[in-house]
C-alpha positions, 0 to 999 in steps of 0.5 A, spaced: 492 523 475 486 524 469 484 521 463 489 519 458 488 515 451 493 509 450 494 509 442 498 502 440 500 499 433 501 492 432 506 489 427 508 482 425 512 484 419 507 480 414 500 483 415 498 490 415 499 494 421 493 494 426 492 500 430 488 501 436 487 505 442 484 504 450 482 510 454 485 510 461 482 513 467 488 514 472 486 515 479 490 518 485 492 513 490 488 513 497 490 517 502 493 513 508 496 515 515 498 510 521 497 511 528 501 508 534 506 508 539 513 512 537 518 511 540 517 503 543 522 499 547 525 492 545 520 487 546 514 491 547 507 490 544 503 495 540 497 496 536 498 500 530 491 503 526 491 505 519 486 511 517 484 512 510 479 515 505 479 509 501 472 506 499 472 499 501 479 498 503 483 492 504 490 492 508 496 489 508 501 490 514 508 489 514 514 490 519 521 490 519 525 489 526 519 486 529 513 481 529 506 481 527 502 478 532 496 475 528 492 477 522 496 483 518 490 484 513 485 488 518 485 496 519 489 495 525 495 490 527 499 488 533 506 488 533 512 486 538 518 490 537 524 486 536 532 488 538 535 494 538 534 498 531 529 501 527 522 498 528 518 500 521 511 498 520 508 499 513 501 498 511 499 497 503 492 500 502 488 498 496 481 500 494 477 498 488 478 504 484 486 505 485 492 501 485 495 502 492 498 506 497 504 504 502 505 508 508 511 506 512 512 509 520 519 509 523 518 508 530 
């Protein structure tokens, strides 16, 4: 996190090298936490929600060991647990100032 300067040189072997620099500001990813049931039973449906400090966040939920019911792009998601094993519910949160933060929740 912080401000950086990227300096570069472009050489093609024919012309003189060209030098340049770009100023970069690296922001911390947004903080994210998932709220929802843990543990769960096979075949049961639960709602998970994401809390974040991201400004104007967008969400992308994913699940391993279960099924997402409906949209996976809002601040909450409905999930039905699959067969025996881990149910892993993850959300990727992106805002306009940083890249993203992904938070898995093992249930």
